[in-house]
C-alpha positions as a Markdown table, in Angstrom:
| # | Residue | x | y | z |
|---|---|---|---|---|
| 1 | Met | 98.6 | 91.9 | 97.7 |
| 2 | Arg | 98.6 | 92.1 | 101.5 |
| 3 | Ile | 95.5 | 91.6 | 103.6 |
| 4 | Glu | 94.9 | 94.2 | 106.4 |
| 5 | His | 95.1 | 92.7 | 109.9 |
| 6 | Asp | 92.9 | 93.9 | 112.7 |
| 7 | Leu | 94.6 | 92.7 | 115.8 |
| 8 | Arg | 91.9 | 94.1 | 118.0 |
| 9 | Glu | 89.8 | 91.8 | 120.2 |
| 10 | Asn | 86.9 | 90.5 | 118.4 |
| 11 | Ala | 83.3 | 89.8 | 119.8 |
| 12 | Leu | 83.9 | 86.1 | 120.3 |
| 13 | Ala | 87.1 | 86.8 | 122.2 |
| 14 | Arg | 85.2 | 89.5 | 124.4 |
| 15 | Ala | 82.4 | 87.1 | 125.1 |
| 16 | Leu | 84.8 | 84.2 | 126.2 |
| 17 | Ala | 86.7 | 86.5 | 128.4 |
| 18 | Ala | 83.5 | 87.7 | 130.0 |
| 19 | Arg | 82.3 | 84.2 | 130.8 |
| 20 | Thr | 82.3 | 83.1 | 134.4 |
| 21 | Ala | 81.0 | 79.6 | 133.9 |
| 22 | Pro | 83.2 | 77.0 | 132.3 |
| 23 | Tyr | 82.6 | 75.9 | 128.8 |
| 24 | Val | 83.5 | 72.9 | 126.5 |
| 25 | Asp | 85.8 | 73.6 | 123.7 |
| 26 | Leu | 84.2 | 71.6 | 120.8 |
| 27 | Thr | 87.2 | 72.1 | 118.7 |
| 28 | Leu | 89.4 | 69.9 | 120.7 |
| 29 | Ser | 90.2 | 66.6 | 119.1 |
| 30 | Asn | 91.5 | 64.8 | 122.1 |
| 31 | Pro | 88.6 | 63.7 | 124.5 |
| 32 | Thr | 91.0 | 63.5 | 127.4 |
| 33 | Ala | 92.1 | 67.2 | 127.1 |
| 34 | Ala | 88.5 | 68.3 | 127.0 |
| 35 | Gly | 87.9 | 67.2 | 130.5 |
| 36 | Leu | 84.9 | 65.0 | 129.8 |
| 37 | Pro | 83.7 | 62.8 | 132.6 |
| 38 | Ile | 84.6 | 59.5 | 130.9 |
| 39 | Thr | 86.0 | 56.7 | 132.9 |
| 40 | Ala | 86.4 | 53.0 | 132.6 |
| 41 | Ala | 83.6 | 52.5 | 135.2 |
| 42 | Ala | 81.1 | 54.7 | 133.3 |
| 43 | Leu | 82.1 | 52.9 | 130.0 |
| 44 | Pro | 83.4 | 49.5 | 130.8 |
| 45 | Ala | 83.6 | 48.1 | 127.3 |
| 46 | Ala | 85.3 | 51.2 | 126.1 |
| 47 | Pro | 88.9 | 50.8 | 125.0 |
| 48 | Thr | 91.6 | 52.8 | 126.6 |
| 49 | Tyr | 92.3 | 56.0 | 124.8 |
| 50 | Ala | 95.9 | 55.9 | 123.6 |
| 51 | Pro | 96.5 | 58.1 | 120.6 |
| 52 | Asp | 99.6 | 57.7 | 118.4 |
| 53 | Pro | 100.7 | 60.9 | 116.7 |
| 54 | Arg | 101.7 | 59.0 | 113.7 |
| 55 | Gly | 98.1 | 57.5 | 113.2 |
| 56 | Leu | 96.5 | 54.1 | 114.3 |
| 57 | Gly | 99.1 | 51.4 | 113.9 |
| 58 | Gln | 96.9 | 48.9 | 112.2 |
| 59 | Ala | 96.0 | 51.5 | 109.6 |
| 60 | Arg | 99.7 | 52.5 | 109.1 |
| 61 | Glu | 100.6 | 48.8 | 108.6 |
| 62 | Ala | 97.9 | 48.3 | 106.0 |
| 63 | Val | 99.0 | 51.4 | 104.1 |
| 64 | Ala | 102.6 | 50.3 | 104.5 |
| 65 | Ala | 102.0 | 46.9 | 103.1 |
| 66 | Tyr | 99.9 | 48.3 | 100.2 |
| 67 | Gln | 102.9 | 50.7 | 99.4 |
| 68 | Gly | 105.6 | 48.3 | 100.1 |
| 69 | Val | 107.3 | 50.3 | 102.8 |
| 70 | Ser | 107.9 | 50.1 | 106.5 |
| 71 | Pro | 105.0 | 51.2 | 108.7 |
| 72 | Asp | 107.5 | 53.5 | 110.3 |
| 73 | Ala | 107.7 | 55.4 | 107.1 |
| 74 | Val | 103.9 | 56.0 | 107.0 |
| 75 | Ile | 102.1 | 58.8 | 108.9 |
| 76 | Leu | 98.4 | 59.2 | 108.8 |
| 77 | Thr | 96.5 | 62.3 | 110.0 |
| 78 | Ser | 92.7 | 63.2 | 110.1 |
| 79 | Ser | 93.0 | 66.5 | 108.4 |
| 80 | Thr | 95.3 | 68.9 | 106.7 |
| 81 | Ser | 95.2 | 71.3 | 109.4 |
| 82 | Glu | 96.5 | 68.4 | 111.9 |
| 83 | Ala | 99.1 | 67.3 | 109.4 |
């Protein structure tokens, strides 16, 4: 069975196109891509944000040790959509 697709612009797309003020996309998972005003001066104790697309190194090492494989063979993601 095929689902009929309506490719016309929907109400949300029209509302976003009509905006004149900037907005924050809350679906972004990378805070540096969101343009949030976070700096080392504002958060001096905060670590530097340096994401690894394969997942956090320490977590990959732990999973690799448990599975008896190299950490390079392990990829961890936060969701199925991201994976």
